[in-house]
C-alpha positions as a Markdown table, in Angstrom:
| # | Residue | x | y | z |
|---|---|---|---|---|
| 1 | Met | 22.8 | 112.2 | 47.3 |
| 2 | Arg | 21.4 | 115.6 | 46.5 |
| 3 | Pro | 18.0 | 116.0 | 44.7 |
| 4 | Gly | 18.3 | 115.9 | 41.0 |
| 5 | Trp | 18.2 | 113.9 | 37.8 |
| 6 | Tyr | 20.3 | 110.7 | 37.7 |
| 7 | Pro | 20.7 | 107.7 | 35.4 |
| 8 | Asp | 17.8 | 105.3 | 36.0 |
| 9 | Pro | 19.0 | 102.9 | 38.8 |
| 10 | Thr | 16.9 | 100.1 | 37.2 |
| 11 | Gly | 19.3 | 100.2 | 34.2 |
| 12 | Ala | 16.6 | 101.6 | 31.8 |
| 13 | Pro | 17.9 | 104.1 | 29.2 |
| 14 | Ala | 16.3 | 107.0 | 31.0 |
| 15 | Trp | 16.9 | 109.8 | 33.6 |
| 16 | Arg | 15.0 | 109.4 | 36.9 |
| 17 | Trp | 14.4 | 112.1 | 39.5 |
| 18 | Phe | 15.8 | 111.6 | 43.1 |
| 19 | Asp | 14.2 | 113.9 | 45.7 |
| 20 | Gly | 17.0 | 113.5 | 48.2 |
| 21 | Gln | 15.4 | 110.6 | 50.0 |
| 22 | Arg | 13.9 | 108.3 | 47.4 |
| 23 | Trp | 13.4 | 107.8 | 43.7 |
| 24 | Thr | 10.2 | 109.1 | 42.1 |
| 25 | Ala | 8.2 | 107.6 | 39.2 |
| 26 | Val | 9.1 | 110.6 | 37.0 |
| 27 | Ala | 11.4 | 109.3 | 34.3 |
| 28 | Val | 12.6 | 111.0 | 31.1 |
| 29 | Ala | 14.0 | 109.1 | 28.1 |
| 30 | Arg | 17.8 | 109.4 | 28.0 |
| 31 | Asp | 18.2 | 110.9 | 24.5 |
| 32 | Ser | 21.4 | 112.7 | 25.4 |
| 33 | Asn | 24.4 | 112.5 | 27.8 |
| 34 | Leu | 23.1 | 115.6 | 29.7 |
| 35 | Pro | 20.4 | 115.2 | 32.4 |
| 36 | Pro | 17.1 | 117.1 | 32.0 |
| 37 | Thr | 16.7 | 120.5 | 33.5 |
| 38 | Gly | 14.0 | 121.6 | 35.9 |
| 39 | Ile | 12.2 | 119.9 | 38.8 |
| 40 | Pro | 9.3 | 117.4 | 38.2 |
| 41 | Pro | 5.9 | 118.2 | 39.6 |
| 42 | Ala | 5.3 | 117.4 | 43.2 |
| 43 | Gly | 3.3 | 114.4 | 44.4 |
| 44 | Gln | 4.7 | 111.8 | 42.1 |
| 45 | Pro | 4.7 | 108.2 | 43.4 |
| 46 | Pro | 8.1 | 106.9 | 44.5 |
| 47 | Gly | 10.1 | 104.6 | 42.3 |
| 48 | Pro | 12.5 | 101.7 | 43.2 |
| 49 | Leu | 15.5 | 102.5 | 45.5 |
| 50 | Pro | 18.7 | 102.6 | 43.5 |
| 51 | Pro | 20.6 | 99.3 | 44.1 |
| 52 | Ala | 23.9 | 101.2 | 44.0 |
| 53 | Leu | 22.9 | 103.1 | 47.1 |
| 54 | Asp | 21.1 | 100.4 | 48.9 |
| 55 | Arg | 23.9 | 97.9 | 48.8 |
| 56 | Pro | 26.7 | 99.9 | 50.4 |
| 57 | Arg | 24.7 | 100.6 | 53.6 |
| 58 | Gly | 23.8 | 97.0 | 54.2 |
| 59 | Thr | 26.8 | 95.4 | 52.5 |
| 60 | Gly | 29.3 | 97.6 | 54.3 |
| 61 | Trp | 28.2 | 96.5 | 57.7 |
| 62 | Leu | 27.9 | 92.9 | 56.6 |
| 63 | Val | 31.5 | 93.0 | 55.3 |
| 64 | Leu | 32.7 | 94.5 | 58.6 |
| 65 | Val | 30.9 | 91.9 | 60.7 |
| 66 | Leu | 32.3 | 89.1 | 58.6 |
| 67 | Ala | 35.8 | 90.5 | 58.9 |
| 68 | Leu | 35.6 | 90.6 | 62.7 |
| 69 | Ile | 34.2 | 87.1 | 62.8 |
| 70 | Leu | 37.1 | 85.9 | 60.6 |
| 71 | Ala | 39.7 | 87.7 | 62.6 |
| 72 | Ala | 38.4 | 86.2 | 65.9 |
| 73 | Gly | 38.5 | 82.7 | 64.3 |
| 74 | Val | 42.1 | 83.2 | 63.3 |
| 75 | Leu | 43.1 | 84.3 | 66.8 |
| 76 | Leu | 41.3 | 81.4 | 68.5 |
| 77 | Ser | 43.0 | 79.0 | 66.1 |
| 78 | Leu | 46.5 | 80.4 | 66.9 |
| 79 | Ala | 46.0 | 80.5 | 70.6 |
| 80 | Pro | 47.3 | 76.9 | 71.2 |
| 81 | Leu | 50.3 | 77.5 | 69.0 |
| 82 | Arg | 51.2 | 80.6 | 70.9 |
| 83 | His | 51.5 | 78.5 | 74.1 |
| 84 | Lys | 53.2 | 75.7 | 72.4 |
| 85 | Tyr | 55.9 | 77.8 | 70.7 |
| 86 | Arg | 56.2 | 80.5 | 73.2 |
| 87 | Ile | 59.5 | 82.4 | 72.9 |
| 88 | Thr | 61.0 | 83.6 | 76.2 |
| 89 | Leu | 63.5 | 86.4 | 76.1 |
| 90 | Pro | 66.3 | 86.4 | 78.6 |
| 91 | Pro | 66.0 | 88.9 | 81.4 |
| 92 | Pro | 68.0 | 92.1 | 80.7 |
| 93 | Gly | 71.5 | 91.8 | 82.0 |
| 94 | Pro | 73.7 | 94.5 | 83.5 |
| 95 | Ala | 74.7 | 97.4 | 81.3 |
| 96 | Glu | 77.9 | 96.7 | 79.3 |
| 97 | Thr | 80.9 | 98.7 | 80.1 |
| 98 | Ser | 84.0 | 99.5 | 78.1 |
| 99 | Gln | 86.2 | 99.5 | 81.2 |
| 100 | Ala | 88.8 | 96.7 | 81.4 |
| 101 | Pro | 88.5 | 94.3 | 84.3 |
| 102 | Glu | 90.0 | 95.8 | 87.5 |
| 103 | Pro | 93.3 | 94.1 | 88.1 |
| 104 | Ser | 92.7 | 94.2 | 91.9 |
| 105 | Arg | 90.1 | 91.4 | 91.5 |
| 106 | Pro | 92.0 | 88.4 | 90.1 |
| 107 | Ala | 90.7 | 84.9 | 89.7 |
| 108 | Ala | 90.6 | 82.7 | 92.8 |
| 109 | Thr | 92.9 | 80.0 | 91.4 |
| 110 | Cys | 96.3 | 79.9 | 92.9 |
| 111 | Gln | 98.7 | 77.7 | 91.0 |
| 112 | Ile | 101.7 | 76.0 | 92.5 |
| 113 | Gly | 104.9 | 75.7 | 90.4 |
| 114 | Val | 108.0 | 73.5 | 90.8 |
| 115 | Ala | 110.7 | 75.8 | 92.2 |
| 116 | Pro | 113.5 | 73.3 | 92.0 |
| 117 | Asp | 112.7 | 72.4 | 88.4 |
| 118 | Arg | 115.7 | 74.3 | 87.0 |
| 119 | Ser | 116.4 | 75.0 | 83.3 |
| 120 | Phe | 120.0 | 75.2 | 82.0 |
| 121 | His | 121.7 | 78.5 | 82.9 |
| 122 | Pro | 125.3 | 79.8 | 82.8 |
| 123 | Gly | 127.5 | 79.1 | 85.7 |
| 124 | Asp | 128.6 | 82.6 | 86.6 |
| 125 | Asp | 127.8 | 84.5 | 89.8 |
| 126 | Ala | 124.8 | 86.2 | 88.3 |
| 127 | Leu | 121.2 | 85.3 | 89.4 |
| 128 | Tyr | 119.3 | 83.4 | 86.7 |
| 129 | Gly | 115.7 | 82.4 | 86.6 |
| 130 | Gly | 113.2 | 82.0 | 83.7 |
| 131 | Arg | 114.8 | 84.1 | 81.0 |
| 132 | Leu | 116.0 | 86.8 | 83.3 |
| 133 | Arg | 119.4 | 87.7 | 84.7 |
| 134 | Leu | 120.6 | 90.0 | 87.5 |
| 135 | Pro | 124.3 | 90.7 | 87.7 |
| 136 | Ala | 126.0 | 89.6 | 90.9 |
| 137 | Glu | 127.0 | 93.1 | 91.9 |
| 138 | Glu | 123.3 | 94.2 | 91.8 |
| 139 | Ile | 121.9 | 91.4 | 94.0 |
| 140 | Pro | 120.4 | 93.1 | 97.0 |
| 141 | Tyr | 120.8 | 90.2 | 99.5 |
| 142 | Ser | 124.0 | 88.4 | 100.1 |
| 143 | Ala | 122.9 | 84.9 | 100.9 |
| 144 | Arg | 122.2 | 82.5 | 98.1 |
| 145 | Ser | 119.5 | 80.0 | 99.0 |
| 146 | Ala | 118.2 | 76.7 | 97.6 |
| 147 | Pro | 115.7 | 77.3 | 94.8 |
| 148 | Thr | 112.8 | 78.1 | 97.1 |
| 149 | Thr | 110.6 | 81.1 | 97.3 |
| 150 | Val | 107.6 | 82.2 | 99.3 |
| 151 | Leu | 105.8 | 82.8 | 95.9 |
| 152 | Arg | 104.6 | 79.2 | 95.3 |
| 153 | Ala | 103.6 | 79.6 | 91.7 |
| 154 | Leu | 107.2 | 80.1 | 90.4 |
| 155 | Ser | 109.3 | 77.4 | 88.7 |
| 156 | Asp | 112.9 | 77.5 | 87.7 |
| 157 | Val | 113.7 | 79.7 | 90.7 |
| 158 | Ala | 117.0 | 81.3 | 91.7 |
| 159 | Ser | 116.9 | 83.3 | 95.0 |
| 160 | Ala | 119.0 | 85.5 | 97.1 |
| 161 | Gln | 117.8 | 86.0 | 100.7 |
| 162 | Glu | 118.3 | 88.0 | 103.8 |
| 163 | Pro | 118.3 | 85.5 | 106.7 |
| 164 | Ala | 115.9 | 86.1 | 109.6 |
| 165 | Thr | 115.6 | 84.7 | 113.0 |
| 166 | Thr | 111.8 | 84.5 | 112.8 |
| 167 | Gly | 109.3 | 84.4 | 110.0 |
| 168 | Arg | 110.3 | 84.3 | 106.4 |
| 169 | Pro | 113.5 | 85.8 | 105.1 |
| 170 | Ala | 113.4 | 88.8 | 102.7 |
| 171 | Glu | 114.2 | 87.6 | 99.2 |
| 172 | Phe | 114.9 | 88.6 | 95.6 |
| 173 | Ser | 114.0 | 85.7 | 93.3 |
| 174 | Leu | 113.9 | 85.1 | 89.6 |
| 175 | Gly | 111.7 | 82.4 | 88.0 |
| 176 | Glu | 108.8 | 81.8 | 85.6 |
| 177 | Ile | 105.2 | 80.9 | 85.4 |
| 178 | Arg | 103.2 | 79.1 | 82.7 |
| 179 | Arg | 101.4 | 81.4 | 80.3 |
| 180 | Thr | 97.8 | 80.1 | 80.7 |
| 181 | Ala | 94.3 | 81.5 | 80.9 |
| 182 | Val | 94.9 | 82.0 | 84.6 |
| 183 | Tyr | 97.9 | 84.2 | 83.8 |
| 184 | Pro | 96.8 | 85.8 | 80.5 |
| 185 | Asp | 99.0 | 88.9 | 80.5 |
| 186 | Pro | 101.7 | 90.5 | 82.7 |
| 187 | Gln | 99.4 | 92.9 | 84.5 |
| 188 | Val | 96.8 | 90.4 | 85.6 |
| 189 | Ser | 99.5 | 87.8 | 86.4 |
| 190 | Ala | 101.3 | 90.2 | 88.7 |
| 191 | Arg | 98.1 | 91.0 | 90.6 |
| 192 | Leu | 97.1 | 87.4 | 90.9 |
| 193 | Leu | 100.6 | 86.4 | 92.2 |
| 194 | Leu | 100.4 | 88.9 | 95.0 |
| 195 | Asp | 96.8 | 88.1 | 95.8 |
| 196 | Cys | 97.7 | 84.4 | 96.2 |
| 197 | Leu | 100.6 | 85.4 | 98.4 |
| 198 | Thr | 98.3 | 87.3 | 100.8 |
| 199 | Arg | 95.9 | 84.2 | 101.0 |
| 200 | Asp | 98.6 | 81.5 | 101.4 |
| 201 | Pro | 97.6 | 79.5 | 104.4 |
| 202 | Arg | 101.3 | 78.6 | 105.1 |
| 203 | Leu | 101.9 | 82.3 | 105.8 |
| 204 | Tyr | 98.6 | 83.7 | 107.3 |
| 205 | Asp | 95.7 | 82.2 | 109.2 |
| 206 | Thr | 93.6 | 85.0 | 107.8 |
| 207 | Pro | 94.4 | 86.9 | 104.5 |
| 208 | Ala | 96.8 | 89.7 | 104.8 |
| 209 | Ser | 95.9 | 93.2 | 103.5 |
| 210 | Leu | 97.9 | 94.5 | 100.6 |
| 211 | Thr | 98.1 | 98.2 | 99.9 |
| 212 | Ile | 99.3 | 98.9 | 96.4 |
| 213 | Thr | 102.1 | 101.5 | 96.3 |
| 214 | Ser | 103.2 | 101.1 | 92.7 |
| 215 | Gln | 101.6 | 99.8 | 89.6 |
| 216 | Arg | 103.2 | 100.6 | 86.3 |
| 217 | Pro | 104.8 | 99.2 | 83.1 |
| 218 | Leu | 108.5 | 98.3 | 83.5 |
| 219 | Pro | 110.1 | 97.1 | 80.3 |
| 220 | Val | 113.0 | 94.7 | 80.5 |
| 221 | Ser | 115.5 | 94.7 | 77.7 |
| 222 | Gln | 112.8 | 96.4 | 75.6 |
| 223 | Arg | 110.3 | 93.7 | 76.3 |
| 224 | Pro | 107.0 | 94.6 | 78.0 |
| 225 | Gly | 106.8 | 94.1 | 81.7 |
| 226 | Ala | 104.4 | 95.0 | 84.5 |
| 227 | Leu | 105.5 | 96.0 | 88.0 |
| 228 | Leu | 103.2 | 95.7 | 91.0 |
| 229 | Ala | 104.4 | 96.6 | 94.5 |
| 230 | Gly | 102.6 | 97.1 | 97.9 |
| 231 | Ser | 102.9 | 97.1 | 101.6 |
| 232 | Leu | 101.6 | 94.2 | 103.7 |
| 233 | Ser | 99.4 | 94.4 | 106.8 |
| 234 | Pro | 99.5 | 90.9 | 108.1 |
| 235 | Gly | 96.4 | 89.0 | 109.1 |
| 236 | Gln | 96.1 | 87.0 | 112.3 |
| 237 | Asn | 99.1 | 84.9 | 113.3 |
| 238 | Ser | 101.3 | 86.0 | 110.5 |
| 239 | Arg | 104.3 | 83.9 | 110.0 |
| 240 | Thr | 106.3 | 86.0 | 107.6 |
| 241 | Gly | 107.5 | 89.3 | 109.1 |
| 242 | Leu | 107.5 | 90.7 | 105.5 |
| 243 | Thr | 106.6 | 94.4 | 105.2 |
| 244 | Thr | 106.7 | 95.1 | 101.4 |
| 245 | Val | 106.5 | 92.9 | 98.3 |
| 246 | Ala | 106.9 | 93.5 | 94.6 |
| 247 | Val | 106.3 | 91.4 | 91.5 |
| 248 | Leu | 107.6 | 92.1 | 88.0 |
| 249 | Val | 106.1 | 89.9 | 85.2 |
| 250 | Val | 107.9 | 90.1 | 81.9 |
| 251 | Asp | 106.9 | 89.0 | 78.4 |
| 252 | Asp | 110.3 | 87.6 | 77.3 |
| 253 | Gly | 109.0 | 86.5 | 73.9 |
| 254 | Arg | 108.3 | 82.8 | 74.7 |
| 255 | Pro | 104.8 | 81.6 | 73.7 |
| 256 | Asp | 104.3 | 79.5 | 76.9 |
| 257 | Arg | 106.0 | 81.3 | 79.8 |
| 258 | Trp | 106.3 | 84.6 | 81.6 |
| 259 | Ser | 109.5 | 85.4 | 83.4 |
| 260 | Val | 109.0 | 86.7 | 86.9 |
| 261 | Val | 110.9 | 88.7 | 89.5 |
| 262 | Phe | 109.6 | 88.5 | 93.1 |
| 263 | Ala | 111.1 | 90.7 | 95.8 |
| 264 | Ser | 110.2 | 91.2 | 99.5 |
| 265 | Thr | 111.6 | 93.2 | 102.4 |
| 266 | Arg | 111.5 | 93.1 | 106.2 |
| 267 | Gln | 113.1 | 96.4 | 106.9 |
| 268 | Ala | 112.4 | 99.9 | 105.6 |
| 269 | Gly | 116.0 | 100.3 | 104.4 |
| 270 | Asp | 115.8 | 97.3 | 102.1 |
| 271 | His | 113.1 | 98.9 | 99.9 |
| 272 | Glu | 115.5 | 101.2 | 98.0 |
| 273 | Arg | 117.9 | 98.4 | 97.3 |
| 274 | Val | 115.2 | 96.2 | 95.9 |
| 275 | Leu | 114.0 | 98.9 | 93.6 |
| 276 | Ala | 117.5 | 99.5 | 92.3 |
| 277 | Ala | 117.9 | 95.8 | 91.7 |
| 278 | Leu | 114.7 | 95.6 | 89.7 |
| 279 | Ala | 115.9 | 98.3 | 87.4 |
| 280 | Gln | 119.0 | 96.1 | 86.6 |
| 281 | Val | 117.2 | 92.9 | 85.6 |
| 282 | Arg | 117.8 | 91.9 | 82.0 |
| 283 | Ile | 116.7 | 89.2 | 79.6 |
| 284 | Ala | 119.5 | 86.6 | 79.4 |
């Protein structure tokens, strides 16, 4: 506070002089709302310290100390609860990506169908399997076979094959697979079927290498389908002799099945015939 006249800190109805450090004994009756003018004579004895100024100094520090003590007590009381109810966040995982799963990495499950389990089909010379039909004149291989195929997952199989003296015959087969979590859509199903073929222990002692040569949509009778074709590099002790393979998986409208075309070749000249036959497959 600056030196000057102030209301008497004792509460008396008077003005008292404050010299900048302490109150003096000089007091003037408060007969108006305005303080007196002038400076009192020097050498006056000091008066009592104003309570309003004395309390903040001591009280402020006291309040601060009490607040710190209280805060420390609260923290100490919560320490056991912090260990008892500790929440552990999971470690950060890999960054999410908007890319779809790569179809070249299918699930490891390879299902086995029942190829001879035939549904009812017309008795003409066309090739029938699943809900698919290939006219007789478009069949690329001349020999009809028992309902067998190198692609073990197929059921309701009809197959035309090219006999071979060694290994597996080239074939053009129609059939179906169950529509399950393993085969969720035509694209993934096509890749899984070929992947399982390359790891079939009946055919290869070590997995064959498959080089994808074609991967594209191929509708059949205006229904969505997925074509996947590739060339085979056999593993050790290959027992097939096959050089190229192709799978066409078709959504034929059934809620529990996909129709499937599987084709394989042994000679380079068969490839074009197989592609031409794939283009002629229709939903029966």
